[in-house]
PAZAPA-4460 file (N, C-alpha, C; in steps of 0.05 Angstrom, whole numbers, plus 32768, in hexadecimal, padded with zeros to 4 digits):
% residues 114
    n_x    n_y    n_z   ca_x   ca_y   ca_z    c_x    c_y    c_z   seq   type   mol
   885C   8A7E   8724   8854   8A74   870A   884C   8A56   870C     1      X     A
   885B   8A47   871D   8855   8A2B   8720   8844   8A24   8738     2      X     A
   8834   8A37   8741   8825   8A33   875A   8814   8A1A   875A     3      X     A
   8806   8A15   8744   87F3   89FF   8743   8800   89E3   8743     4      X     A
   881A   89E1   873E   8827   89C7   873B   8828   89B6   8754     5      X     A
   882B   89C3   876B   882C   89B5   8784   8814   89A3   8787     6      X     A
   87FD   89AE   8781   87E4   899E   8783   87E4   8986   8771     7      X     A
   87EE   898A   8759   87EF   8973   8746   8801   895D   8750     8      X     A
   8818   8964   875A   882A   8950   8765   881E   8940   877B     9      X     A
   8810   894D   878D   8802   8940   87A3   87ED   892D   8798    10      X     A
   87DF   8937   8785   87C9   8928   8778   87D5   890E   876C    11      X     A
   87EB   8911   875E   87F8   88FA   8752   8801   88E6   8767    12      X     A
   880C   88F1   877D   8815   88E0   8793   87FD   88D0   879F    13      X     A
   87E7   88DE   87A2   87CF   88D1   87AD   87C5   88BC   879A    14      X     A
   87C5   88C2   8780   87BC   88AE   876C   87CE   8895   876D    15      X     A
   87E8   889A   876F   87FB   8884   8771   87F6   8873   878A    16      X     A
   87F2   8881   87A0   87EC   8873   87B9   87D2   8863   87B7    17      X     A
   87BE   886E   87AA   87A5   8861   87A7   87A8   8848   8795    18      X     A
   87B8   884A   8780   87BD   8833   876F   87CC   881D   877D    19      X     A
   87DF   8825   878D   87EF   8813   879D   87DC   8804   87B0    20      X     A
   87CB   8814   87BD   87B8   8809   87D0   87A6   87F5   87C2    21      X     A
   879D   87FB   87AB   878B   87E9   879C   8799   87CF   8795    22      X     A
   87B3   87D1   878E   87C3   87BA   8788   87C6   87A8   87A0    23      X     A
   87CB   87B5   87B7   87CF   87A6   87D0   87B4   8799   87D9    24      X     A
   879E   87A8   87D4   8784   879E   87DB   877E   8785   87CB    25      X     A
   8784   8786   87B1   877F   876F   879F   878F   8757   87A8    26      X     A
   87A9   875C   87B0   87BA   8746   87B9   87AE   873A   87D3    27      X     A
   87A5   874C   87E5   879A   8743   87FE   8780   8732   87F9    28      X     A
   876F   873C   87E7   8757   872D   87E0   875E   8711   87D8    29      X     A
   8773   870E   87C7   877C   86F4   87BF   8786   86E3   87D6    30      X     A
   8797   86F0   87E7   87A3   86E1   87FE   878D   86D8   8811    31      X     A
   8778   86E7   8813   8763   86E0   8826   8755   86C5   881F    32      X     A
   8758   86BD   8806   874D   86A3   87FE   875D   868C   880B    33      X     A
   8777   8691   8811   8787   867C   881D   878C   8680   883A    34      X     A
   8783   8696   8846   8785   8699   8863   876E   868A   8870    35      X     A
   8775   8678   8882   8760   8667   888E   875B   866E   88AB    36      X     A
   8742   866C   88B3   873B   8670   88D0   872A   8657   88D7    37      X     A
   872A   8650   88F0   871A   863A   88F9   8707   8642   890F    38      X     A
   86EE   863C   890A   86D9   8641   891E   86D2   8627   892B    39      X     A
   86C8   8628   8944   86C1   860F   8951   86A8   8612   8962    40      X     A
   869C   85FB   8969   8686   85FB   897C   8687   85E1   898B    41      X     A
   8677   85E0   89A0   8677   85C8   89B1   8692   85C1   89BC    42      X     A
   86A0   85D6   89C5   86BB   85D3   89D1   86CE   85C4   89BE    43      X     A
   86CC   85CA   89A4   86DE   85BF   8990   86D4   85A5   8984    44      X     A
   86BC   859C   898B   86B1   8584   897F   86AC   8588   8961    45      X     A
   86A4   85A0   895A   86A0   85A6   893E   86B2   85BE   8937    46      X     A
   86C2   85BB   8921   86D3   85D0   8918   86CD   85D6   88FB    47      X     A
   86CB   85F0   88F5   86C7   85F8   88D9   86DE   860A   88D1    48      X     A
   86E9   8604   88BA   86FF   8614   88B0   86F5   8624   8898    49      X     A
   86FB   863E   8898   86F3   8650   8883   870A   8661   887A    50      X     A
   8709   866B   8862   871D   867F   8859   8716   8699   8865    51      X     A
   8729   86AC   8864   8723   86C7   886F   870D   86D5   885E    52      X     A
   8707   86C9   8847   86F2   86D3   8836   86D7   86C9   8840    53      X     A
   86D7   86B7   8853   86BF   86AC   885E   86B4   8693   8850    54      X     A
   86C5   8688   883E   86BC   866F   8830   86C3   8657   8842    55      X     A
   86AF   8647   8846   86B2   862F   8856   86C4   861B   8847    56      X     A
   86DA   8612   8854   86ED   8600   8846   86EC   85E4   8851    57      X     A
   86E7   85E1   886B   86E8   85C6   8877   86D8   85C5   8890    58      X     A
   86CE   85AD   8896   86C0   85A8   88AF   86CD   8590   88BC    59      X     A
   86D1   8592   88D6   86DD   857C   88E5   86CA   8576   88FC    60      X     A
   86BE   855E   88FB   86A9   8558   890F   86B2   853F   891F    61      X     A
   86B2   8543   8939   86B9   852D   894B   86A3   8518   894A    62      X     A
   86AA   84FE   8944   8695   84EA   8941   8683   84E6   8959    63      X     A
   868D   84EE   8971   867E   84EA   8989   8663   84F9   8989    64      X     A
   8661   850E   8979   8648   851D   8979   8632   850F   8969    65      X     A
   8639   84FA   895B   8625   84EC   894B   8616   84D6   895A    66      X     A
   861E   84D1   8973   8610   84BC   8982   85F5   84C6   898B    67      X     A
   85E1   84B5   8989   85C6   84BD   8992   85B7   84CB   897D    68      X     A
   85A0   84D6   8984   858D   84E3   8971   858E   8501   8973    69      X     A
   85A6   850D   8978   85A7   852A   897B   85AE   8537   8961    70      X     A
   859F   8530   894C   85A3   853C   8931   85A4   855B   8933    71      X     A
   8590   8566   8941   858E   8584   8943   85A6   858F   8951    72      X     A
   85AF   8582   8966   85C6   858B   8975   85DF   858C   8963    73      X     A
   85E2   8576   8954   85F9   8574   8941   85F7   858B   892C    74      X     A
   85DF   858F   8921   85DC   85A4   890D   85E2   85BF   8919    75      X     A
   85D9   85C4   8932   85DE   85DE   893F   85FC   85E2   8944    76      X     A
   860A   85CC   894C   8627   85CE   8950   8635   85D5   8937    77      X     A
   862C   85C8   8921   8639   85CD   8907   8634   85EA   88FE    78      X     A
   861C   85F3   8901   8615   860F   88FA   8625   8622   890B    79      X     A
   8627   861C   8925   8636   862E   8937   8653   8630   892F    80      X     A
   865F   8619   8928   867B   8618   8920   867F   8629   8906    81      X     A
   866D   8626   88F4   866F   8635   88DA   866C   8653   88E0    82      X     A
   8659   865A   88F0   8655   8677   88F7   866E   8682   8904    83      X     A
   867A   8672   8916   8692   867A   8924   86A9   867E   8910    84      X     A
   86AC   866C   88FD   86C0   866E   88E9   86BC   8687   88D8    85      X     A
   86A3   868C   88D0   869D   86A4   88C0   86A2   86BE   88CF    86      X     A
   869C   86BE   88E9   86A1   86D5   88FA   86C0   86DA   88FB    87      X     A
   86CF   86C4   88FF   86EC   86C7   8900   86F7   86D0   88E5    88      X     A
   86EB   86C6   88D0   86F4   86CD   88B5   86F1   86EB   88B1    89      X     A
   86DA   86F6   88B9   86D6   8712   88B5   86E8   8723   88C7    90      X     A
   86EE   8719   88DF   8701   8727   88F0   871D   8727   88E4    91      X     A
   8724   8710   88D9   873F   870D   88CC   8741   8720   88B4    92      X     A
   872C   8721   88A5   872B   8733   888D   872F   8750   8897    93      X     A
   8720   8758   88AC   8723   8774   88B7   8740   8779   88BF    94      X     A
   874B   8766   88CE   8767   8769   88D8   877A   876D   88C1    95      X     A
   8778   875C   88AC   878A   875E   8896   8786   8779   8888    96      X     A
   876D   8782   8885   8768   879C   8878   8774   87B3   8888    97      X     A
   8771   87B2   88A3   877C   87C9   88B2   879A   87C8   88B2    98      X     A
   87A6   87B0   88B1   87C3   87AE   88AF   87CC   87BC   8895    99      X     A
   87BD   87B6   8880   87C4   87C1   8866   87C1   87E0   8866   100      X     A
   87AB   87EA   886F   87A6   8807   886F   87BA   8815   8881   101      X     A
   87C0   880A   8898   87D4   8816   88AA   87F0   8816   889D   102      X     A
   87F6   8801   888F   8810   87FF   8881   8812   8815   886C   103      X     A
   87FC   881D   8861   87FC   8832   884D   87F9   884E   885A   104      X     A
   87F9   884E   8875   87F7   8868   8883   87DB   8873   8883   105      X     A
   87C7   8862   8880   87AB   886B   8880   879F   8864   889A   106      X     A
   878A   8872   88A3   877D   886B   88BC   8771   884E   88BA   107      X     A
   8774   883F   88CF   876C   8822   88CF   874E   881F   88C9   108      X     A
   873E   8832   88D2   8720   882E   88CE   8716   883B   88B4   109      X     A
   8729   8843   88A3   8721   8850   888A   8711   883C   8878   110      X     A
   86FA   8844   8870   86EA   8834   885D   86F3   883B   8841   111      X     A
   86FB   8827   8832   8705   882C   8817   86EF   882C   8802   112      X     A
   86F1   883D   87EE   86DC   883F   87DA   86DC   8828   87C6   113      X     A
   86F0   8816   87C7   86F0   8800   87B3   86F2   87E5   87C1   114      X     A
***
């Protein structure tokens, strides 16, 4: 008589898990604004700090690279440091996501619909 109920219970469990997941995702999205990564170029002459969201937060440039007329070199180093920081930011975001999904018992490479 109660054959269909098992399915409903599982469905409710899945819904609850999905809601929990969404809550944790939202928290993680917030936290990623304050997680910092640092990219660098020119063996550390230029450092770019970004949030795990990929927002550039700070630049640290060694004054020695400003000597002479190597404007293009300096610009390239700055761009390279920023790209490095953004690359690290996206890796950090991936790491945090897979930690979260694994913690929920989901496959690490699962692409979430939200």
